[in-house]
RONUTOR-161734 format. One record per residue (C-alpha): residue in three letters; x, y, z. Coordinates in pm, whole numbers. Layout:
<atoms>
<ALA; <X; Y; Z>>
...
</atoms>
This chain:
<atoms>
<MET; <89; -2388; -635>>
<ASN; <186; -2068; -818>>
<VAL; <-129; -1875; -907>>
<PHE; <69; -1618; -1107>>
<ARG; <185; -1655; -1462>>
<GLU; <512; -1495; -1356>>
<PRO; <787; -1715; -1203>>
<ILE; <823; -1697; -826>>
<GLU; <1070; -1829; -571>>
<LYS; <1045; -2196; -479>>
<GLY; <753; -2292; -261>>
<ASP; <376; -2303; -282>>
<ILE; <142; -2016; -204>>
<THR; <-77; -2162; 68>>
<SER; <-201; -1861; 262>>
<GLU; <-346; -1516; 209>>
<ALA; <-33; -1361; 363>>
<GLY; <186; -1560; 125>>
<LEU; <-24; -1454; -173>>
<LYS; <1; -1087; -75>>
<ARG; <373; -1110; -11>>
<THR; <439; -1274; -347>>
<PHE; <214; -1032; -533>>
<ARG; <384; -732; -377>>
<ALA; <732; -859; -469>>
<LEU; <626; -922; -828>>
<ALA; <440; -590; -853>>
<LEU; <741; -392; -740>>
<ARG; <954; -571; -998>>
<LEU; <713; -545; -1291>>
<HIS; <540; -209; -1257>>
<PRO; <591; 10; -1568>>
<ASP; <716; 294; -1348>>
<THR; <1020; 89; -1247>>
<CYS; <1052; -189; -1506>>
<LEU; <1211; -94; -1838>>
<ALA; <1098; -404; -2028>>
<GLY; <880; -324; -2326>>
<ASP; <602; -558; -2212>>
<ALA; <602; -438; -1849>>
<ALA; <256; -277; -1865>>
<GLU; <97; -590; -2011>>
<ARG; <268; -818; -1759>>
<PHE; <171; -593; -1467>>
<LEU; <-196; -589; -1567>>
<ARG; <-190; -968; -1607>>
<LEU; <-32; -997; -1262>>
<ARG; <-307; -780; -1115>>
<ARG; <-577; -995; -1275>>
<ASP; <-413; -1314; -1145>>
<TYR; <-400; -1168; -795>>
<ASP; <-763; -1054; -790>>
<GLU; <-879; -1387; -932>>
<ALA; <-682; -1580; -669>>
<LEU; <-835; -1369; -390>>
<ARG; <-1187; -1438; -519>>
<GLU; <-1132; -1811; -576>>
<ARG; <-1000; -1861; -223>>
<GLY; <-1261; -1645; -55>>
<TRP; <-1007; -1383; 50>>
<HIS; <-1162; -1099; -147>>
<ARG; <-1296; -829; 83>>
<PRO; <-1606; -645; -35>>
<ALA; <-1666; -281; 39>>
<PRO; <-1755; -232; 407>>
<ALA; <-2117; -221; 505>>
<PRO; <-2237; 90; 687>>
<GLY; <-2134; 63; 1049>>
<GLU; <-1860; -194; 994>>
<PRO; <-1640; -189; 1307>>
<PHE; <-1297; -36; 1272>>
<SER; <-999; -271; 1247>>
<PHE; <-638; -156; 1236>>
<GLU; <-535; -491; 1089>>
<ALA; <-782; -445; 803>>
<CYS; <-634; -101; 737>>
<VAL; <-284; -249; 726>>
<ASP; <-399; -523; 486>>
<LEU; <-561; -272; 252>>
<PHE; <-260; -41; 272>>
<GLY; <-38; -335; 175>>
<GLU; <-257; -427; -120>>
<LEU; <-245; -68; -241>>
<VAL; <133; -52; -200>>
<GLY; <151; -376; -396>>
<GLY; <-55; -201; -663>>
<ASN; <212; 72; -673>>
<PHE; <43; 325; -442>>
<PRO; <59; 616; -489>>
<ALA; <-22; 520; -845>>
<ASP; <-36; 720; -1163>>
<PRO; <-383; 882; -1145>>
<ARG; <-459; 740; -1489>>
<VAL; <-429; 395; -1332>>
<GLY; <-536; 460; -974>>
<ARG; <-859; 632; -1077>>
<THR; <-964; 375; -1336>>
<ASN; <-852; 37; -1198>>
<ARG; <-1162; -105; -1034>>
<ALA; <-989; -329; -779>>
<TYR; <-748; -50; -680>>
<ARG; <-1036; 194; -632>>
<GLN; <-1235; -54; -423>>
<ARG; <-942; -99; -187>>
<ALA; <-878; 275; -164>>
<GLU; <-1245; 347; -95>>
<ARG; <-1269; 74; 167>>
<LEU; <-962; 207; 346>>
<ASP; <-1106; 557; 338>>
<THR; <-1436; 427; 478>>
<LEU; <-1268; 235; 760>>
<LEU; <-1064; 537; 860>>
<GLY; <-1373; 755; 838>>
<SER; <-1550; 532; 1090>>
<LEU; <-1317; 683; 1353>>
<GLY; <-1480; 1021; 1293>>
<GLY; <-1324; 1364; 1326>>
<ASP; <-1036; 1445; 1093>>
<TYR; <-1018; 1081; 984>>
<VAL; <-1325; 1131; 764>>
<GLY; <-1199; 1148; 406>>
<LEU; <-838; 1133; 529>>
<PHE; <-712; 865; 293>>
<ARG; <-884; 1022; -8>>
<LYS; <-710; 1351; 71>>
<ALA; <-375; 1179; 127>>
<GLU; <-409; 995; -202>>
<GLY; <-467; 1321; -386>>
<GLU; <-169; 1487; -219>>
<LEU; <64; 1199; -302>>
<GLU; <-56; 1191; -662>>
<THR; <38; 1559; -686>>
<LEU; <374; 1488; -524>>
<ARG; <425; 1209; -775>>
<GLY; <363; 1432; -1075>>
<ASP; <450; 1320; -1426>>
<ASP; <823; 1274; -1372>>
<ILE; <911; 1002; -1123>>
<VAL; <1269; 963; -1246>>
<ASP; <1392; 1310; -1148>>
<ASN; <1174; 1335; -837>>
<PRO; <1380; 1252; -526>>
<ASP; <1110; 1367; -281>>
<PHE; <853; 1128; -425>>
<ASN; <1096; 840; -456>>
<LEU; <1200; 867; -92>>
<VAL; <836; 873; 19>>
<LYS; <765; 572; -205>>
<ILE; <1051; 370; -56>>
<PHE; <935; 468; 292>>
<LEU; <580; 345; 223>>
<CYS; <713; 5; 110>>
<ASN; <929; -33; 419>>
<LEU; <646; 88; 643>>
<TYR; <421; -189; 516>>
<ASP; <701; -444; 557>>
<TRP; <735; -338; 920>>
<LEU; <359; -334; 985>>
<SER; <298; -673; 822>>
<SER; <601; -866; 944>>
<ARG; <775; -635; 1194>>
<HIS; <1097; -703; 1006>>
<ARG; <1387; -558; 1205>>
<PHE; <1559; -393; 909>>
<SER; <1237; -231; 787>>
<GLY; <1163; -107; 1138>>
<HIS; <1505; 53; 1162>>
<TYR; <1461; 217; 822>>
<VAL; <1116; 350; 915>>
<ARG; <1247; 505; 1236>>
<THR; <1550; 669; 1073>>
<ALA; <1380; 784; 751>>
<TYR; <1057; 919; 901>>
<PRO; <1193; 1264; 1002>>
<ARG; <1312; 1323; 645>>
<VAL; <983; 1196; 499>>
<ARG; <786; 1417; 736>>
<GLU; <997; 1718; 631>>
<ILE; <914; 1646; 267>>
<LEU; <541; 1616; 336>>
<ASP; <538; 1938; 538>>
<ARG; <741; 2127; 278>>
<ARG; <532; 2003; -13>>
<GLY; <200; 2076; 155>>
<CYS; <75; 1722; 229>>
<PRO; <-91; 1743; 574>>
<ALA; <-334; 1454; 516>>
<SER; <-49; 1229; 406>>
<ALA; <146; 1319; 719>>
<ARG; <-159; 1245; 935>>
<PHE; <-213; 910; 763>>
<LEU; <147; 808; 828>>
<GLU; <114; 917; 1193>>
<PHE; <-191; 691; 1221>>
<LEU; <-5; 388; 1080>>
<LEU; <310; 452; 1286>>
<ALA; <114; 497; 1609>>
<GLY; <-90; 182; 1547>>
<GLY; <222; -18; 1467>>
<ALA; <396; 109; 1780>>
<ARG; <96; 17; 1998>>
<ARG; <84; -331; 1849>>
<ALA; <460; -381; 1896>>
<GLY; <431; -267; 2257>>
<ALA; <143; -504; 2324>>
<SER; <337; -798; 2180>>
<ARG; <618; -732; 2429>>
<ASP; <385; -727; 2730>>
</atoms>
């Protein structure tokens, strides 16, 4: 069954992973930053509402973590994917006011903070840096666009370990890291290091 009012590829959405994958594909296609259709903003907001409603109806909605919730790398990957599907790093006018987006961002920041040290507040700082990197002009902004493409491929690799995405992540990371260092985004660089290291550990464990 298609829970979205937008057409999707053939097949029913029967799992949380399938719902997230479909939402992300539709979100990337419909977001006003990349879609030139006049009704893109309205369709994107409707898509977001459909997604959040489907999560709640199926019991897949994750509330904010309770104090002391144990750390989970998989939960961090899931939240990262949901944010990327919501066009992270988003326009601050959207990212700061969309309730579901903020809940996911705050939960990710809390989970990372449970590791202590420089992880406390890391995602919040990274989000601010990437919003600054994004700026008001995303058309003539090659640094931001490369980072954005990298984030999408990074989630693809982390969620499915797709071979092409993994190759792209490995080859593009040095350039992305150079951009983050040059543009003064140390928290963003640290956040990517965390995701890359966790993904590499998981890939290594699956080969053992």
